[in-house]
C-alpha positions in Angstrom: -2.1 11.2 -22.9 -2.1 14.6 -24.6 -2.4 15.4 -28.1 1.1 14.7 -28.4 1.2 11.2 -26.8 3.1 12.3 -24.0 2.1 11.7 -20.4 1.3 15.0 -18.3 2.4 15.0 -14.7 0.5 13.2 -12.3 -1.6 15.5 -9.7 -2.0 14.1 -6.0 -4.9 16.1 -5.3 -6.8 15.4 -8.6 -6.0 11.9 -8.4 -7.7 11.8 -4.9 -10.6 13.8 -5.9 -11.2 11.7 -8.8 -11.0 8.4 -6.5 -13.2 9.6 -4.2 -15.9 11.0 -6.6 -15.9 8.2 -8.9 -15.4 5.2 -7.2 -16.2 6.2 -3.5 -12.8 5.7 -2.2 -11.8 8.7 0.1 -8.3 10.2 0.6 -6.8 7.9 -2.0 -2.7 8.1 -1.8 -0.3 6.2 -4.4 1.7 3.5 -3.1 4.5 1.3 -3.7 5.0 0.1 -7.1 4.3 -3.6 -7.8 5.9 -3.9 -11.1 6.9 -2.0 -14.2 9.1 -1.8 -17.3 7.7 -3.1 -20.5 4.5 -4.4 -19.0 2.0 -2.3 -17.7 2.8 -0.6 -14.1 0.7 -2.2 -11.4 1.0 0.3 -8.4 -1.1 -0.2 -4.8 -3.4 2.9 -3.5 -4.0 3.4 -0.2 -7.4 4.9 0.9 -9.4 5.6 4.2 -10.5 2.2 4.3 -8.2 -0.2 2.6 -6.2 -0.5 -0.5 -6.7 -0.9 -3.9 -4.3 -1.4 -7.2 -4.1 0.6 -10.2 -2.6 -0.5 -13.8 -1.2 2.0 -16.3 0.9 2.1 -19.1 4.6 2.0 -18.4 6.8 5.0 -18.2 8.2 4.5 -21.5 4.9 4.6 -23.3 5.8 6.7 -26.4 2.6 7.0 -27.9 -1.3 7.3 -27.0 -1.5 3.6 -28.3 0.1 2.0 -25.3 -3.8 3.1 -23.3 -5.3 0.6 -25.7 -4.1 -2.3 -23.6 -5.3 -0.8 -20.2 -8.8 0.1 -21.7 -9.1 -3.9 -23.1 -7.8 -4.9 -19.6 -10.4 -3.1 -17.8 -13.2 -4.5 -20.5 -12.0 -8.0 -20.1 -12.1 -7.7 -16.3 -15.2 -6.1 -16.2 -16.7 -9.1 -18.2 -15.1 -11.8 -16.5 -16.1 -10.9 -12.9 -18.0 -13.8 -11.1 -17.1 -16.1 -14.2 -13.2 -16.6 -13.8 -10.2 -16.3 -11.4 -9.9 -12.5 -11.9 -9.4 -9.4 -9.5 -12.7 -7.6 -9.3 -12.6 -3.9 -11.1 -13.9 -0.7 -9.5 -13.1 1.8 -12.6 -11.5 3.2 -15.4 -10.0 6.7 -16.1 -9.6 7.6 -19.8 -8.6 11.1 -18.3 -4.7 11.7 -18.5 -4.8 14.9 -16.7 -5.5 12.7 -13.3 -2.7 10.9 -13.1 -0.5 11.2 -16.4 -1.7 8.1 -18.0 -4.9 6.5 -18.3 -5.7 4.0 -15.7 -8.2 1.1 -14.2 -8.7 0.4 -10.6 -8.9 -3.4 -9.4 -9.0 -5.0 -6.2 -5.7 -5.6 -4.4 -5.3 -9.4 -3.9 -2.8 -10.5 -1.0 -1.2 -13.1 -3.1 2.3 -14.5 -3.9 3.8 -14.1 -7.5 5.5 -17.0 -8.2 8.7 -16.9 -10.5 12.3 -18.4 -9.3 11.0 -19.6 -5.7 8.3 -21.2 -4.2 6.6 -19.1 -1.6 8.1 -20.2 1.9 4.8 -21.9 3.0 4.9 -24.4 0.0 6.3 -27.8 0.4 9.6 -28.0 -2.3 8.5 -31.1 -4.3 6.8 -32.1 -7.5 3.3 -32.8 -6.0 3.3 -29.1 -5.2 4.4 -28.0 -8.8 2.1 -30.8 -10.0 -0.5 -28.8 -8.3 0.3 -25.6 -9.6 0.1 -26.8 -13.1 -3.5 -28.2 -12.7 -4.5 -25.0 -11.1 -3.0 -23.1 -14.3 -4.8 -25.5 -16.6 -8.3 -25.7 -15.0 -8.4 -21.7 -14.8 -7.8 -21.0 -18.0 -9.7 -24.0 -19.5 -12.7 -22.1 -17.6 -11.9 -18.6 -19.6 -12.0 -20.5 -23.2 -15.3 -22.3 -22.2 -17.1 -19.3 -21.6 -19.0 -17.4 -25.0 -16.5 -14.1 -26.2 -19.8 -12.4 -26.5 -19.5 -12.1 -22.4 -16.9 -9.6 -23.2 -18.4 -7.9 -26.2 -16.1 -9.8 -28.6 -17.3 -11.0 -32.1 -16.3 -14.6 -32.3 -16.0 -14.0 -36.2 -13.1 -12.0 -35.8 -11.1 -14.3 -33.8 -11.2 -17.1 -36.6 -8.0 -18.2 -38.7 -6.4 -16.5 -35.4 -2.8 -18.2 -36.3 -2.7 -17.2 -40.0 -3.7 -13.7 -39.2 -1.3 -13.2 -36.1 1.7 -14.9 -38.5 1.0 -12.7 -41.2 0.6 -9.7 -39.5 4.0 -9.9 -37.3 5.9 -10.7 -40.7 4.7 -7.9 -41.8 5.3 -5.6 -38.8 9.0 -6.9 -38.5 9.9 -6.8 -41.9 9.1 -2.9 -41.8 10.7 -2.3 -38.3 14.2 -4.2 -38.3 17.7 -3.6 -37.1 19.0 -7.1 -37.3 19.2 -10.5 -39.1 16.9 -12.9 -37.7 16.4 -15.4 -40.7 14.1 -18.1 -38.5 11.6 -15.3 -38.2 10.7 -15.7 -41.6 11.4 -19.5 -42.0 9.3 -20.4 -39.0 6.6 -17.9 -40.3 6.3 -19.1 -43.3 6.4 -22.9 -42.1 3.6 -22.0 -39.6 1.3 -20.5 -42.4 2.0 -23.7 -44.5 1.3 -26.2 -41.3 -1.7 -24.3 -40.0 -4.6 -26.8 -39.1 -8.6 -25.5 -39.2 -9.4 -23.6 -35.9 -11.6 -25.8 -33.6 -12.9 -22.9 -31.3 -13.0 -19.6 -30.9 -12.6 -18.4 -27.4 -11.3 -15.5 -25.2 -7.9 -15.9 -25.0 -5.6 -14.1 -22.3 -2.5 -13.4 -24.6 0.4 -13.6 -22.5 -0.6 -16.6 -20.1 1.7 -18.4 -17.7 2.6 -18.9 -14.3 4.2 -15.5 -13.7 1.0 -14.0 -14.7 -0.9 -15.2 -11.7 -1.0 -14.8 -8.2 -1.3 -17.8 -5.8 -2.6 -18.3 -2.2 0.8 -18.0 0.2 0.3 -20.7 2.2 -1.3 -23.6 -0.4 -0.7 -23.9 -4.2 -4.1 -22.7 -4.9 -4.6 -20.1 -7.6 -6.2 -16.5 -6.1 -6.1 -14.6 -9.4 -5.1 -14.4 -13.3 -3.8 -10.9 -13.7 -2.6 -8.8 -16.7 -5.0 -9.0 -19.4 -3.9 -6.4 -21.6 -3.3 -8.6 -24.4 -6.9 -10.3 -24.2 -8.8 -11.1 -27.4 -11.0 -13.6 -29.2 -8.9 -16.2 -30.8 -7.7 -20.1 -30.7 -7.8 -21.1 -27.6 -4.5 -23.5 -28.0 -2.2 -20.4 -28.3 -3.0 -19.9 -24.7 -2.5 -23.2 -23.6 0.7 -23.5 -25.6 2.4 -20.4 -24.3 2.2 -21.6 -20.6 3.4 -25.2 -21.7 5.9 -24.1 -23.9 7.7 -22.0 -20.8 6.7 -25.3 -18.5 9.2 -28.0 -17.3 12.4 -28.7 -19.3 13.5 -26.4 -21.9 15.6 -26.9 -25.2 18.4 -24.2 -24.8 20.3 -23.7 -21.7 19.9 -20.9 -20.6 16.2 -20.9 -22.2 14.9 -17.7 -23.6 13.3 -15.6 -20.8 14.9 -17.9 -18.5 12.9 -16.1 -15.8 9.3 -17.1 -16.8 8.2 -20.1 -14.9 11.8 -21.0 -14.0 10.6 -22.5 -10.9 8.9 -25.3 -12.8 12.3 -26.4 -13.9 13.7 -27.2 -10.3 11.6 -30.0 -9.7 10.3 -33.3 -11.0 6.7 -32.4 -12.1 3.7 -33.4 -14.3 4.6 -33.4 -18.0 3.4 -30.8 -20.7 1.3 -33.6 -22.3 -0.3 -34.5 -19.0 -1.2 -30.7 -18.5 -2.2 -30.5 -22.2 -4.6 -34.0 -21.9 -6.2 -32.3 -18.7 -6.9 -28.9 -20.5 -8.2 -30.8 -23.2 -11.0 -33.2 -21.2 -12.1 -29.6 -19.7 -13.2 -28.1 -22.9 -13.7 -31.1 -24.7 -11.5 -30.5 -27.4 -8.6 -32.7 -29.1 -4.9 -31.4 -29.4 -3.9 -33.0 -32.4 -0.7 -31.0 -32.7 0.9 -29.4 -29.5 4.3 -29.3 -31.0 2.9 -27.0 -33.7 1.0 -24.7 -31.1 4.1 -24.5 -28.9 6.1 -23.4 -31.9 3.6 -20.8 -32.8 3.3 -19.4 -29.2 7.3 -18.9 -28.5 7.2 -17.4 -32.6 4.9 -14.9 -31.4 6.3 -14.0 -28.6 9.4 -13.4 -30.3 8.1 -11.5 -32.8 6.2 -9.0 -30.5 9.1 -8.5 -28.1 11.7 -7.9 -31.0 9.9 -4.4 -31.0 11.3 -3.6 -27.5 14.9 -4.6 -28.7 14.1 -2.1 -31.9 13.6 0.7 -29.3 16.4 -0.2 -27.2 19.1 -0.4 -30.3 17.6 2.8 -31.1 18.3 4.4 -27.8 14.7 5.0 -26.9 14.5 2.3 -24.1 17.3 0.7 -21.8 16.7 -1.3 -19.1 17.8 -4.7 -18.1 14.7 -6.4 -20.1 15.3 -4.4 -23.3 18.7 -5.6 -23.3 18.4 -9.2 -22.5 16.4 -9.3 -25.6 19.6 -9.3 -27.6 19.8 -13.0 -26.4 16.1 -13.9 -25.6 14.6 -13.3 -29.0 16.9 -15.7 -31.1 16.8 -18.0 -28.2 13.0 -18.0 -28.2 13.0 -18.6 -32.1 15.6 -21.2 -31.5 13.3 -23.0 -29.4 10.6 -23.0 -31.6 12.5 -24.1 -34.4 13.4 -27.1 -32.2 9.8 -27.8 -31.4 8.8 -27.2 -35.0 11.3 -30.0 -36.4 13.2 -27.6 -38.5 16.6 -27.7 -36.6 
């Protein structure tokens, strides 16, 4: 980013030279964009001997703060290399003059991104969905068992994660709002009054669900957990609850963020409770109030993404994602309230 916070224009020759000099990857050329929009952009890079992937802030990034998530993702992937199912990381560039944004370079994994449909090589039945759910839970449980200090994270800073998160986002949304969302305040106060002692402080992904993973194309086997820009240290139950809240039947029709893990709503499959018990055994921790954490997970998501709706309302962002938040945010809050027993 420049001093003004705006991205500079990318330069193909400068980018190719940086990739060769710093990573030993000659002839690097930007290729197909794999994702974009509100999340960080993922883009293929072809070089003389193969292909890698870059991750950078979105085109609509409006400040230098957008680069922090990319740097965090780089640090996390480097720490988790060989210890969790993540892509290998090659390097990080914080010089915006090279490509227009800071970016990280990671291994290209030829896997399937499962959203609304199963890959063509899969058998469409409940057993397949069961295996997918078990793969997800086993992968995140392995991360939660790691010492946060491996990633340079201070476990003390992750204490009382729920209360700190709720307090922070209540303040942000009160100061930056464009519509009435009474459930945001009501649920936030309920979460603060009902929170329980945090049993463990772990590395957490921060946005863990099926859509942020890649699977083997021929069988339901997890290849990698991706999109680590929200990773931090905190309560591991927050990760589990978000994935489980999206899993299987939902309380509203259509649900908020209906595209996320929608494939798991198409077949009879393993229940949330069973997957929660599997995680509990793997990490040797009880789950005494899954409903509380599911309510928290959806409340937190709604509070965060309402920021994109604020930008949309003010004319600073306009895409299908931001427009959909007019419905998605209130519906996520309604689902959280139902899980909390407030509706």
